KEKE-3310 file (N, C-alpha, C; in steps of 0.2 Angstrom, whole numbers, plus 5000, padded with zeros to 4 digits):
npx = (5880:5879:5890:5900:5899:5901:5915:5921:5919:5926:5939:5940:5940:5947:5961:5959:5947:5933:5928:5931:5934:5937:5948:5949:5957:5972:5973:5961:5954:5961:5958:5945:5946:5952:5942:5932:5940:5939:5926:5926:5934:5937:5940:5950:5942:5949:5955:5948:5944:5931:5913:5911:5922:5930:5934:5949:5959:5975:5988:6004:6019:6022:6007:5998:5985:5979:5964:5956:5954:5949:5937:5931:5928:5921:5907:5904:5900:5906:5900:5894:5903:5911:5920:5937:5951:5969:5985:6001:6018:6028:6029:6027:6017:6006:5998:5982:5978:5968:5968:5982:5989:6004:6013:6021:6031:6037:6053:6058:6059:6046:6046:6052:6044:6033:6037:6039:6026:6020:6008:5993:5979:5980:5977:5988:5992:6000:6010:6020:6032:6034:6025:6020:6025:6035:6027:6017:5999:5990:5994:5994:5995:5999:5993:5996:5983:5976:5971:5976:5976:5986:5986:5992:5990:5996:6002:5991:5985:5995:5992:5980:5968:5953:5949:5937:5931:5926:5933:5946:5945:5945:5958:5973:5984:5986:5996:6002)
npy = (5997:5995:5986:5995:6003:5993:5990:6002:6004:5993:5999:6008:6003:6001:5991:5986:5988:5983:5976:5977:5965:5957:5959:5964:5955:5957:5949:5944:5955:5957:5945:5948:5959:5953:5944:5955:5962:5953:5955:5967:5966:5962:5948:5942:5934:5922:5917:5908:5891:5886:5890:5885:5884:5887:5902:5904:5907:5910:5907:5912:5907:5907:5905:5918:5919:5909:5901:5911:5915:5904:5903:5916:5915:5903:5895:5905:5914:5922:5931:5919:5910:5898:5901:5896:5891:5890:5884:5888:5883:5887:5899:5893:5884:5890:5890:5892:5900:5914:5925:5929:5929:5936:5932:5941:5934:5928:5926:5930:5943:5952:5954:5943:5932:5936:5934:5921:5916:5919:5920:5927:5936:5936:5942:5950:5951:5959:5963:5972:5984:5995:6007:6004:5991:5985:5978:5972:5970:5974:5981:5979:5991:5996:6008:6016:6010:6006:5997:5999:6000:6000:6003:5997:6002:5999:5987:5980:5981:5974:5961:5960:5963:5970:5984:5989:6006:6010:6003:6008:6021:6020:6017:6021:6025:6026:6019:6023)
npz = (6016:6030:6031:6030:6041:6051:6048:6050:6064:6068:6066:6076:6088:6103:6109:6122:6126:6128:6140:6157:6163:6153:6141:6124:6112:6103:6091:6089:6085:6073:6066:6063:6055:6044:6039:6036:6026:6016:6011:6005:5993:5976:5967:5953:5940:5936:5948:5955:5953:5951:5955:5967:5974:5990:5999:6003:6017:6022:6034:6035:6043:6061:6069:6076:6079:6087:6090:6086:6072:6065:6073:6069:6055:6054:6047:6039:6024:6009:5996:5991:5993:6004:6019:6023:6033:6033:6039:6034:6031:6022:6009:5996:5998:5999:5988:5980:5991:5994:6003:6011:6026:6033:6045:6058:6063:6053:6045:6033:6020:6015:6001:5996:6000:5993:5979:5979:5979:5967:5960:5954:5961:5975:5991:6000:6017:6030:6045:6047:6054:6047:6037:6024:6018:6005:5991:5998:6000:6010:6026:6043:6057:6073:6082:6096:6106:6096:6081:6065:6047:6032:6015:6000:5984:5972:5973:5975:5962:5954:5959:5954:5960:5964:5975:5986:5986:5998:6007:6004:6008:6022:6026:6032:6025:6008:5996:5980)
capx = (5881:5880:5897:5905:5898:5905:5922:5923:5918:5932:5945:5940:5939:5954:5963:5958:5941:5927:5926:5936:5936:5939:5950:5949:5964:5974:5972:5954:5952:5964:5954:5938:5948:5953:5935:5929:5943:5936:5919:5928:5939:5935:5946:5950:5939:5953:5958:5945:5943:5924:5909:5910:5928:5930:5938:5954:5963:5980:5992:6011:6023:6019:6000:5997:5978:5975:5958:5952:5953:5944:5930:5928:5926:5916:5900:5903:5901:5906:5898:5892:5909:5912:5927:5941:5957:5974:5991:6007:6025:6032:6025:6026:6012:6000:5993:5975:5975:5966:5970:5988:5992:6011:6014:6027:6037:6040:6059:6060:6056:6039:6047:6054:6038:6028:6040:6039:6019:6020:6001:5989:5973:5981:5977:5993:5991:6006:6010:6027:6032:6033:6018:6018:6031:6036:6023:6011:5993:5988:5998:5992:5999:5997:5995:5993:5979:5971:5974:5974:5979:5988:5985:5997:5986:6000:6002:5984:5984:5999:5989:5974:5963:5949:5948:5932:5933:5925:5939:5952:5943:5946:5965:5977:5989:5985:6002:6000)
capy = (6003:5992:5983:6000:6005:5988:5990:6008:6003:5989:6003:6013:5999:6000:5984:5984:5992:5980:5975:5977:5959:5952:5964:5962:5953:5961:5945:5943:5960:5956:5940:5951:5963:5948:5943:5961:5964:5949:5958:5972:5964:5958:5944:5941:5928:5916:5916:5902:5886:5886:5893:5881:5884:5891:5907:5901:5912:5906:5910:5910:5908:5906:5907:5921:5920:5904:5899:5917:5916:5899:5905:5921:5913:5897:5895:5911:5914:5929:5930:5912:5905:5896:5903:5891:5893:5885:5887:5886:5884:5890:5902:5889:5880:5895:5889:5892:5905:5920:5930:5926:5933:5934:5933:5945:5929:5926:5930:5932:5949:5952:5953:5936:5929:5937:5932:5914:5915:5919:5919:5933:5935:5934:5948:5949:5955:5958:5966:5975:5990:6000:6008:6001:5987:5984:5972:5969:5974:5978:5980:5981:5995:5997:6016:6016:6004:6004:5994:6003:5997:6004:5999:5998:6001:5997:5980:5977:5981:5969:5955:5960:5963:5977:5986:5994:6013:6011:6000:6012:6027:6018:6015:6027:6027:6023:6021:6022)
capz = (6021:6036:6032:6030:6048:6055:6047:6053:6070:6070:6066:6082:6094:6107:6110:6128:6128:6128:6147:6162:6165:6147:6136:6117:6110:6096:6085:6088:6080:6066:6062:6061:6050:6038:6037:6033:6020:6010:6009:6001:5988:5971:5965:5946:5938:5936:5954:5958:5948:5950:5959:5974:5978:5995:5999:6007:6021:6025:6039:6034:6049:6067:6069:6081:6080:6090:6087:6084:6065:6064:6076:6066:6049:6055:6045:6036:6017:6006:5988:5990:5995:6011:6021:6026:6035:6032:6041:6029:6034:6017:6004:5991:6001:5999:5981:5981:5996:5992:6008:6014:6031:6033:6052:6060:6065:6047:6045:6027:6018:6011:5993:5994:6001:5987:5974:5979:5978:5959:5958:5955:5965:5982:5995:6005:6023:6035:6051:6048:6057:6042:6035:6018:6016:5998:5988:6003:5999:6017:6032:6050:6060:6080:6084:6103:6108:6090:6075:6059:6041:6026:6008:5994:5978:5967:5975:5974:5955:5952:5961:5950:5965:5965:5982:5986:5988:6005:6011:6003:6012:6029:6026:6035:6020:6002:5993:5973)
cpx = (5883:5887:5902:5905:5902:5912:5924:5923:5924:5939:5946:5940:5946:5955:5960:5951:5935:5925:5932:5939:5938:5941:5949:5956:5966:5972:5965:5951:5955:5960:5947:5940:5948:5946:5932:5933:5940:5930:5921:5933:5936:5941:5945:5946:5943:5956:5954:5943:5936:5920:5909:5916:5928:5935:5943:5958:5969:5985:5999:6015:6019:6012:5999:5989:5975:5969:5953:5949:5948:5937:5927:5924:5921:5909:5899:5904:5902:5905:5897:5898:5910:5919:5931:5948:5962:5981:5997:6013:6029:6027:6023:6019:6006:5996:5986:5972:5973:5967:5976:5990:5999:6012:6021:6033:6040:6047:6061:6057:6050:6041:6049:6049:6033:6031:6039:6031:6018:6012:5997:5983:5974:5981:5982:5992:5997:6005:6017:6026:6032:6027:6016:6024:6030:6031:6018:6005:5991:5992:5995:5997:5995:5998:5991:5989:5974:5975:5971:5977:5981:5987:5989:5993:5990:6001:5996:5983:5988:5995:5982:5968:5960:5947:5942:5934:5931:5930:5945:5951:5945:5954:5968:5982:5987:5991:6000:6007)
cpy = (6000:5989:5988:6003:6000:5989:5997:6007:5998:5994:6007:6009:5998:5993:5982:5987:5988:5979:5975:5970:5954:5957:5960:5961:5956:5956:5943:5949:5959:5951:5943:5955:5958:5946:5949:5963:5960:5951:5964:5972:5960:5954:5943:5934:5921:5913:5909:5897:5885:5890:5891:5881:5889:5896:5906:5907:5907:5910:5908:5912:5906:5909:5911:5922:5914:5901:5905:5917:5911:5901:5911:5919:5907:5898:5901:5910:5921:5928:5923:5908:5904:5899:5897:5894:5887:5888:5883:5887:5888:5893:5898:5884:5884:5894:5888:5897:5911:5926:5926:5931:5931:5937:5937:5941:5927:5930:5932:5939:5948:5951:5946:5931:5930:5934:5924:5912:5914:5917:5925:5931:5934:5941:5946:5953:5954:5963:5969:5982:5996:6001:6005:5997:5985:5977:5970:5973:5978:5976:5983:5986:5996:6005:6016:6010:6003:6001:5997:5998:6002:6000:6001:5996:5998:5989:5976:5976:5975:5962:5954:5959:5971:5978:5990:6001:6014:6008:6005:6019:6026:6017:6022:6030:6023:6024:6019:6021)
cpz = (6028:6037:6033:6038:6052:6054:6050:6061:6073:6070:6072:6088:6097:6108:6117:6131:6131:6136:6151:6164:6159:6141:6129:6115:6103:6090:6084:6083:6073:6062:6060:6055:6044:6035:6033:6027:6015:6008:6004:5995:5983:5968:5957:5945:5938:5943:5958:5952:5946:5955:5966:5978:5984:5995:6005:6011:6024:6029:6037:6040:6055:6067:6076:6083:6086:6087:6085:6077:6063:6067:6071:6059:6049:6053:6041:6028:6014:5998:5987:5991:6002:6012:6024:6028:6035:6035:6036:6033:6029:6012:5998:5992:6000:5992:5983:5987:5992:5996:6011:6020:6033:6040:6053:6062:6058:6045:6038:6025:6014:6003:5992:5995:5995:5980:5973:5978:5970:5957:5959:5959:5972:5986:6000:6011:6028:6041:6052:6051:6053:6039:6029:6015:6008:5996:5992:6001:6005:6022:6038:6053:6067:6081:6091:6105:6102:6085:6069:6053:6036:6020:6003:5987:5973:5967:5973:5966:5952:5954:5957:5954:5964:5972:5982:5988:5995:6010:6010:6008:6020:6031:6028:6030:6014:5997:5985:5969)
residu = (MET:LEU:SER:ARG:VAL:ILE:LEU:ALA:MET:LEU:LEU:THR:VAL:PRO:LEU:ILE:ALA:ALA:SER:PRO:ARG:ARG:PRO:ILE:ASP:GLU:TYR:GLN:LEU:LYS:ALA:ALA:PHE:LEU:LEU:ASN:PHE:ALA:LYS:PHE:VAL:GLU:TRP:PRO:PRO:GLU:ALA:PHE:GLU:ASN:GLN:SER:GLU:PRO:LEU:LEU:ILE:CYS:VAL:LEU:GLY:THR:ASP:PRO:PHE:GLY:GLY:ALA:LEU:ASP:ASP:VAL:VAL:SER:GLY:LYS:GLU:ILE:ALA:GLY:ARG:ALA:LEU:SER:VAL:ARG:ARG:VAL:ALA:GLU:ALA:ARG:GLN:ALA:LYS:GLY:CYS:ARG:ILE:LEU:PHE:ILE:SER:GLY:SER:GLU:PRO:ARG:SER:ALA:LEU:SER:VAL:LEU:ALA:SER:ILE:ASN:GLU:SER:GLY:VAL:LEU:THR:VAL:GLY:GLU:SER:GLU:SER:ARG:ALA:PRO:GLU:GLY:MET:VAL:ILE:ASN:PHE:ILE:LEU:GLU:GLY:ASP:LYS:ILE:ARG:PHE:ALA:ILE:ASN:THR:ALA:ALA:ALA:GLU:ARG:ALA:ARG:LEU:ARG:LEU:SER:SER:ARG:LEU:LEU:SER:LEU:ALA:ILE:LEU:VAL:LYS:LYS)
# end
């Protein structure tokens, strides 16, 4: 219940709200979202080689997070798995990634990136201007000064991911 409240609060935090002296950065919030998404996703058993394998979050393309993503996941665990961050220049380097953030700087289409991954159990997260880019599981959308997200349930099913109904209820668009 507390996780749902925290996730709901993240949805309503304006990008510039926190303090007049120190605004909240868009990518600090997106980093927090990625951490919280991991709490509401169940990966297929074969996604991990063993129980001690970390949950790897990868960033494909130019890294817009700076140190924010590393800071957010530092020392955190989800379901007994340590969290780790890796930057990749090409989708084929994303083997073992369980969350793949595809940066808006990535020039290739989401479909070509997804085709080159060729691995189930990958939660793909993008930041396309369209609400539900083909094949992407979650897409960040800026609405005014708020960050929202859309979920493509068909893409989640293809990736063999089970998304919590609590996460689905917070999405602004659930494409089936």
